[in-house]
Each structure stands twice: as structure tokens, then as C-alpha cells.
C-alpha positions as CSV (number, residue, x, y, z in Angstrom):
1,M,0.0,0.0,0.0
2,Q,1.3,3.4,-0.9
3,Q,1.0,6.5,1.3
4,G,-1.7,8.7,0.0
5,D,-3.9,5.7,-0.9
6,D,-6.8,7.2,1.0
7,G,-9.4,4.6,0.0
8,S,-7.3,1.7,1.2
9,L,-6.3,3.4,4.4
10,R,-10.0,4.2,5.2
11,E,-11.0,0.7,4.5
12,I,-8.3,-0.7,6.9
13,A,-9.3,1.8,9.6
14,T,-13.0,0.8,9.2
15,E,-12.2,-2.9,9.3
16,N,-10.0,-2.5,12.4
17,L,-12.7,-0.5,14.2
18,N,-15.4,-3.0,13.2
19,A,-13.3,-6.0,14.4
20,W,-12.6,-4.2,17.7
21,K,-16.2,-3.6,18.2
22,E,-17.2,-7.1,17.2
23,A,-14.7,-8.6,19.6
24,G,-16.6,-6.9,22.5
25,V,-13.5,-6.6,24.6
26,V,-12.3,-3.2,23.4
27,K,-13.9,-0.5,25.6
28,T,-11.9,2.6,24.7
29,L,-9.6,3.9,21.9
30,K,-6.7,6.2,22.3
31,Y,-5.3,8.5,19.5
32,Y,-1.6,8.9,18.8
33,S,0.3,11.2,16.7
34,A,4.1,11.4,16.1
35,E,4.4,14.5,18.3
36,D,6.9,16.2,16.1
37,A,7.1,19.1,13.6
38,E,5.8,17.0,10.7
39,E,2.5,15.9,12.2
40,C,-0.7,17.4,10.8
41,A,-2.8,19.9,13.0
42,P,-5.9,17.6,13.4
43,C,-3.7,14.7,14.7
44,R,-1.8,17.0,17.0
45,R,-5.1,18.2,18.5
46,H,-6.4,14.7,19.1
47,H,-3.1,13.2,20.4
48,G,-3.8,11.4,23.7
49,L,-7.6,11.6,23.4
50,I,-9.4,8.6,24.8
51,V,-12.9,7.8,23.7
52,R,-15.4,5.0,24.2
53,I,-15.5,2.7,21.2
54,D,-19.3,2.6,21.2
55,E,-19.6,6.4,20.7
56,E,-20.5,7.4,17.1
57,R,-18.1,10.3,17.5
58,S,-15.2,8.0,18.2
59,A,-15.9,5.8,15.2
60,K,-15.9,8.8,12.9
61,T,-12.8,10.3,14.5
62,C,-10.9,7.0,14.5
63,R,-11.6,6.4,10.8
64,R,-10.5,9.8,9.9
65,L,-7.3,9.8,12.0
66,M,-6.3,6.3,11.0
67,A,-6.8,7.3,7.4
68,C,-4.7,10.4,7.6
69,V,-3.1,11.0,4.2
70,N,-0.6,13.7,5.1
71,E,2.7,12.1,3.9
72,R,4.5,13.4,7.0
73,C,1.9,12.3,9.6
74,R,2.1,8.9,11.3
75,C,-1.2,9.1,13.2
76,Y,-3.2,6.1,14.4
77,C,-5.7,5.0,17.1
78,R,-5.6,1.7,18.9
79,P,-7.4,-0.1,21.7
80,W,-6.7,1.4,25.1
81,D,-9.0,-0.3,27.7
82,V,-9.5,-3.9,26.9
83,S,-11.6,-6.0,29.3
84,L,-13.5,-9.2,29.2
85,Q,-16.1,-7.7,31.6
């Protein structure tokens, strides 16, 4: 996959989010950025944000951040709170 392939990155982000929801053990997501001069402004603002996976806002934000197409940005979100309860 090449950087800037927005469609593929969005598909992967959506598939990851759906798999995490389906597993039922991921409770929250945390957003990460590179925290350097090359990161994009939206990712910088969201760095460290923790949201519940079942919130619609989190789903939209996660897909957008995980599919960032800024060549210099290495943003992503991942499961934060994982619990069998």
C-alpha cells in the first residue's frame, strides 16, 4: 500500500474499528500522533484523546485519523482499555 492511498487506508481503519467492536473486549480507543514538527494539525489536537468505542463520534474520528493521508503524519488509534467484563 502506498502512502496517500486514501481509499485503502480508510478501508483498513474501518475494518479495524469493526473488528474491535465485534470482539466486544475493546472498551476505549486512544489516539496517537508522532508529536513532532511534521505531524498534521488535526492529529496534534487529538493526540492522547481517549474515547469509548461505542460512541459514534469515536468511530468517525478514528476512521479519519487512521486514514490520515498527510505524507509526514504517522497518526493512528488503537485499543486502550481492553476488558473481558
